[in-house]
C-alpha atoms as one frame of an Amber mdcrd trajectory, in Angstrom:
protein
  -2.566   2.384 -62.430  -5.341   3.881 -64.447  -7.649   1.901 -66.669  -6.261
   3.511 -69.844  -2.648   2.684 -68.856  -3.606  -0.953 -68.246  -5.289  -1.066
 -71.660  -2.184   0.356 -73.327   0.036  -2.234 -71.585  -2.293  -5.070 -72.662
  -2.371  -3.685 -76.210   1.467  -3.497 -76.329   1.758  -7.056 -74.953  -0.642
  -8.295 -77.622   1.317  -6.463 -80.328   4.579  -8.005 -79.102   3.350 -11.566
 -78.529   1.027 -11.924 -81.522   3.807 -11.903 -84.156   5.847 -14.322 -82.037
   2.824 -16.628 -81.815   2.130 -16.443 -85.563   5.785 -17.134 -86.380   6.455
 -19.854 -83.786   3.400 -22.042 -84.382   3.949 -22.431 -88.161   7.655 -23.183
 -87.604   6.808 -25.886 -85.063   4.173 -27.389 -87.364   6.578 -27.262 -90.311
   9.369 -29.078 -88.453   6.957 -31.639 -87.037   5.658 -32.429 -90.534   9.164
 -32.548 -92.042  10.364 -34.966 -89.369   7.287 -37.175 -89.795   7.697 -37.215
 -93.597  11.383 -38.099 -93.232  10.500 -40.941 -90.834   7.870 -42.177 -93.276
  10.487 -42.140 -96.026  12.820 -44.268 -93.886   9.971 -46.708 -93.161   9.018
 -46.892 -96.835  12.560 -47.458 -98.079  13.193 -50.040 -95.355  10.076 -51.985
 -96.320  11.271 -52.090 -99.939  14.663 -53.375 -98.855  13.110 -55.853 -96.432
  11.046 -57.381 -99.245  14.242 -58.090-101.188  16.022 -59.441 -98.099  13.122
 -61.821 -97.431  13.085 -62.862-101.080  16.775 -63.763-100.787  16.142 -65.615
 -97.532  13.457 -67.675 -99.290  15.784 -68.534-102.194  18.687 -69.640 -99.986
  17.241 -72.999 -98.798  16.527 -73.963-102.415  20.073 -73.081-103.439  21.674
 -74.870-100.506  19.593 -78.036-100.945  20.267 -78.039-104.694  24.037 -77.880
-104.388  24.602 -79.632-101.054  24.645 -83.120-102.527  27.088 -82.111-105.270
  29.366 -79.884-103.165  30.200 -82.300-100.351  33.361 -80.407 -99.355  31.573
 -77.094 -98.689  29.702 -78.155 -95.537  31.290 -75.404 -93.430  30.031 -72.756
 -95.873  26.525 -74.272 -95.907  26.455 -74.291 -92.111  27.561 -70.642 -92.028
  24.862 -69.604 -94.522  22.189 -71.493 -92.569  23.405 -70.011 -89.279  23.422
 -66.458 -90.672  19.914 -66.902 -92.068  18.687 -68.078 -88.642  20.454 -65.170
 -86.919  18.788 -62.698 -89.272  15.369 -64.143 -88.529  15.861 -63.610 -84.796
  17.596 -60.211 -84.995  15.703 -57.025 -84.271  14.570 -55.124 -87.370  16.707
 -52.141 -88.397  19.326 -52.994 -85.783  23.046 -52.772 -86.477  23.243 -56.504
 -85.680  20.651 -57.362 -88.347  22.416 -55.264 -90.973  25.772 -56.810 -90.082
  24.349 -60.330 -90.419  22.773 -59.418 -93.779  26.161 -58.137 -94.968  27.887
 -61.321 -93.806  25.242 -63.365 -95.605  25.946 -61.438 -98.810  29.645 -62.285
 -98.432  28.874 -65.951 -97.765  26.612 -66.111-100.808  29.406 -64.594-102.896
  31.799 -67.262-101.581  29.260 -69.946-102.462  28.930 -68.609-106.010  32.733
 -68.686-106.381  32.867 -72.253-105.015  30.128 -73.380-107.382  32.341 -72.457
-110.328  34.520 -75.505-109.484  31.657 -77.947-110.129  30.808 -78.612-113.796
  27.634 -80.505-112.767  26.278 -77.279-111.277  27.318 -75.071-114.165  25.434
 -77.280-116.616  22.257 -77.646-114.532  19.519 -75.344-115.898  17.618 -75.204
-112.579  20.779 -74.131-110.790  21.542 -71.513-113.424  18.038 -70.072-113.031
  18.370 -70.072-109.247  21.737 -68.317-109.502  20.233 -65.697-111.832  17.398
 -65.100-109.376  19.871 -64.675-106.528  22.039 -62.315-108.571  19.017 -60.184
-109.485  17.902 -60.164-105.852  21.371 -59.069-104.688  21.280 -56.209-107.203
  17.828 -55.181-105.974  19.034 -55.364-102.369  21.941 -53.108-103.286  19.632
 -50.538-104.889  17.173 -50.730-101.978  20.055 -50.344 -99.500  21.153 -47.145
-101.238  17.584 -45.767-101.096  17.262 -46.719 -97.418  20.638 -45.209 -96.469
  19.700 -42.008 -98.317  16.453 -41.777 -96.328  18.388 -42.398 -93.080  20.890
 -39.690 -94.035  18.015 -37.269 -94.626  16.376 -37.846 -91.213  19.735 -37.909
 -89.416  20.772 -34.592 -90.976  17.419 -33.091 -90.104  17.447 -34.038 -86.423
  21.139 -33.496 -85.686  21.572 -29.984 -87.107  20.306 -26.764 -85.572  17.416
 -25.998 -85.092  16.170 -29.430 -86.152  17.935 -31.050 -83.199  15.707 -29.053
 -80.825  12.549 -30.144 -82.625  13.879 -33.693 -83.024  14.379 -33.947 -79.268
  10.962 -32.394 -78.608   9.245 -34.868 -80.955  11.364 -37.827 -79.743  12.855
 -38.450 -83.197  15.553 -41.125 -83.289  18.548 -41.338 -85.607  18.366 -44.151
 -88.131  20.882 -46.986 -88.456  22.707 -47.272 -91.765  22.810 -50.568 -93.618
  26.531 -50.786 -94.340  28.489 -53.291 -96.366  30.046 -56.162 -94.481  33.712
 -55.676 -93.632  34.789 -58.237 -96.231  32.787 -56.478 -98.965  34.879 -53.335
 -98.653  38.194 -55.101 -99.224  39.669 -55.714-102.659  39.083 -59.339-103.669
  42.074 -61.568-104.294  41.385 -62.546-107.904  44.217 -65.078-107.777  42.173
 -67.165-105.316  39.389 -67.429-107.846  41.728 -69.048-110.366  43.582 -71.230
-107.870  46.778 -69.159-108.173
């Protein structure tokens, strides 16, 4: 092979590979950055939700101790709330188990609020009313934060499970996020008759 033929072959190889190089590298960088930004969004939205969950966890002992002496017949509910709170503290962050326990705690807190309606001493106590308002506001903030978190999880999950993002997701070791879903009891229609003793 002559020197000029070798130069032509090298020149052709450069012409063929150069565009591939200049297209591939920016695509890889783009997907890497998109996946990292999506992960950061999940982290950010989770931290916002976690703040509200911890705020609720801090309010629960005050609520339980305030109503325990009045509501002597609700010991099983108090024990369940305390047990769920302990389980949440020991559960792994962002795990399906943690989210399930948080959902069950929301249901238990709802049951406690319904039970408290049967006690006029509680309904007339200004400290209890303020505590209930704080818990209600916190539950609303948890609900909003849960929607933001689930939206961020949906975004990263869509990105790393569809083509070609799944290839880059596997290459960059991206993991699918876990949704924070409502507890099973929260998705059922409530029996309003129970609330009125019917």
